[in-house]
C-alpha positions as CSV (number, residue, x, y, z in Angstrom):
1,M,30.3,33.5,38.0
2,E,31.6,30.4,36.5
3,S,28.7,28.3,37.8
4,R,26.2,30.8,36.3
5,I,27.7,30.5,32.8
6,T,27.5,26.6,33.1
7,E,24.2,26.8,34.2
8,L,23.1,29.0,31.3
9,E,25.0,26.9,29.0
10,I,23.0,23.8,30.2
11,K,19.7,25.8,29.7
12,L,20.7,26.5,26.2
13,A,21.7,23.2,25.3
14,L,18.3,21.9,26.6
15,Q,16.3,24.5,24.8
16,E,18.2,23.7,21.6
17,E,17.2,19.9,22.0
18,L,13.7,20.9,22.7
19,M,13.5,22.9,19.6
20,D,14.9,20.2,17.5
21,A,12.2,17.9,19.0
22,L,9.7,20.5,18.3
23,N,10.7,20.9,14.8
24,L,10.6,17.2,14.0
25,T,7.0,17.0,15.5
26,V,5.7,20.0,13.6
27,A,7.3,18.4,10.2
28,R,5.7,15.1,11.0
29,Q,2.3,16.7,11.6
30,Q,2.6,18.7,8.3
31,Q,3.2,15.4,6.6
32,Q,0.2,13.9,8.0
33,I,-1.8,17.1,7.1
34,D,-0.6,16.8,3.6
35,L,-1.6,13.1,3.3
36,L,-4.9,13.6,4.8
37,Q,-5.8,16.6,2.5
38,E,-4.9,14.2,-0.4
39,Q,-7.1,11.4,0.8
40,L,-9.8,14.0,1.2
41,R,-9.4,15.3,-2.2
42,H,-9.5,11.7,-3.4
43,L,-12.8,11.0,-1.7
44,Y,-14.3,14.0,-2.9
45,R,-13.5,13.0,-6.4
46,L,-14.9,9.5,-5.9
47,Q,-18.1,11.3,-4.4
48,Q,-18.6,13.4,-7.4
49,A,-17.9,10.6,-9.8
50,G,-20.6,8.4,-7.8
51,S,-23.2,11.1,-7.9
52,Q,-23.2,11.4,-11.7
53,P,-26.4,10.1,-13.4
54,E,-26.0,6.6,-15.0
55,E,-26.6,8.1,-18.7
56,Q,-23.5,10.2,-18.3
57,R,-21.2,7.4,-17.5
58,S,-19.5,5.3,-20.2
59,L,-19.6,1.5,-20.1
60,R,-15.9,1.7,-20.6
61,D,-15.8,3.2,-16.9
62,D,-17.0,-0.4,-15.8
63,I,-14.4,-2.6,-17.8
64,P,-11.4,-3.4,-15.7
65,P,-8.2,-2.2,-16.9
66,H,-6.6,-5.5,-17.9
67,Y,-9.3,-5.9,-20.7
């Protein structure tokens, strides 16, 4: 009976370790997804700004920020 309890405790400890590793992996993947979504939104805004006709753009848009 003692050996079965020890075996169950070992299995439980390994499962807890696995769950912690999986939680870290999921959290890391969510961070990557969030970053990729932000990059995609930025690219979409750039594409929308680039597709505007030239007469709608201001010449100030072409001036570097240090001027």
